[in-house]
C-alpha positions in Angstrom: 22.9 -21.8 -72.6 24.1 -22.4 -69.1 27.7 -22.4 -68.2 29.1 -24.5 -65.4 29.7 -21.5 -63.2 26.1 -20.4 -63.5 24.9 -23.9 -62.6 27.1 -23.8 -59.4 25.5 -20.5 -58.3 22.0 -21.8 -59.0 22.7 -24.9 -56.8 24.1 -22.7 -54.0 21.1 -20.4 -54.2 18.7 -23.3 -54.2 19.5 -24.0 -50.5 18.8 -20.4 -49.6 15.6 -20.5 -51.6 14.5 -23.6 -49.7 15.1 -21.9 -46.4 13.1 -18.9 -47.5 10.3 -21.1 -48.7 10.3 -23.1 -45.5 10.1 -19.9 -43.4 7.2 -18.7 -45.6 5.4 -21.9 -45.0 6.0 -21.8 -41.3 5.3 -18.1 -41.0 1.5 -18.3 -41.0 1.7 -20.7 -38.0 4.1 -18.3 -36.2 1.9 -15.3 -37.1 -1.2 -17.1 -35.9 0.5 -18.0 -32.6 1.7 -14.4 -32.2 -1.8 -13.1 -32.9 -3.3 -15.5 -30.4 -0.8 -14.5 -27.7 -1.4 -10.8 -28.4 -5.2 -11.3 -28.3 -5.0 -13.2 -25.0 -2.8 -10.5 -23.5 -5.2 -7.7 -24.6 -8.1 -9.6 -23.2 -6.3 -10.0 -19.9 -5.5 -6.3 -19.8 -9.1 -5.4 -20.6 -10.4 -7.6 -17.8 -7.9 -6.1 -15.4 -9.0 -2.6 -16.4 -12.6 -3.5 -15.7 -11.8 -4.9 -12.3 -9.7 -1.8 -11.5 -12.5 0.5 -12.6 -15.0 -1.4 -10.5 -12.7 -1.3 -7.5 -12.2 2.5 -8.0 -15.9 3.1 -8.2 -16.5 1.1 -5.0 -13.8 3.1 -3.3 -15.3 6.4 -4.4 -18.8 5.3 -3.2 -17.3 4.1 0.1 -15.4 7.4 0.6 -18.5 9.4 -0.3 -20.6 7.4 2.2 -18.0 7.9 4.9 -17.9 11.6 4.4 -21.7 11.8 4.5 -21.7 9.8 7.8 -19.0 12.1 9.3 -21.0 15.2 8.2 -24.2 13.8 9.7 -22.4 13.0 13.0 -20.9 16.5 13.1 -24.1 18.3 12.2 -26.1 16.2 14.8 -23.6 17.0 17.5 -23.6 20.7 16.6 -27.4 20.8 16.8 -27.5 19.1 20.1 -24.8 21.5 21.5 -26.7 24.5 20.1 -29.9 23.2 21.7 -28.1 22.9 25.0 -26.7 26.4 24.8 -30.1 27.8 24.0 -31.6 25.9 27.0 -28.8 27.3 29.3 -29.4 30.9 28.1 -33.1 30.6 28.7 -32.5 29.2 32.2 -30.1 32.0 33.0 -32.2 34.8 31.5 -35.4 35.1 33.5 -36.1 38.7 32.3 -38.1 39.8 29.3 -37.1 38.6 25.9 -35.1 41.3 24.0 -34.9 41.6 20.3 -38.4 40.5 19.5 -40.8 42.2 17.1 -42.3 45.6 17.9 -45.7 46.4 16.6 -45.9 50.2 15.8 -48.9 51.9 14.2 -48.7 55.5 12.9 
């Protein structure tokens, strides 16, 4: 049997139970919204990572191409300079060529 004091406590706890039940009913909506926001944020971050990776690859390729062009320019200039030096030496040296092959038979 219920006493009057027990009934008062039940009525007071009923409000709290209603609040909990209301939150539980609203919770799936909140959880769904949170999941949607989190999914959108993850998608945005993944797209940013893809864009950053593509930009990094383009930068690496551009740097590599620039290095190759510089190397080609330097090697081309070195070859031309070396050719000029050999031409000058040949012009200056009218005597027999030294340091060539010697054919010796025994």
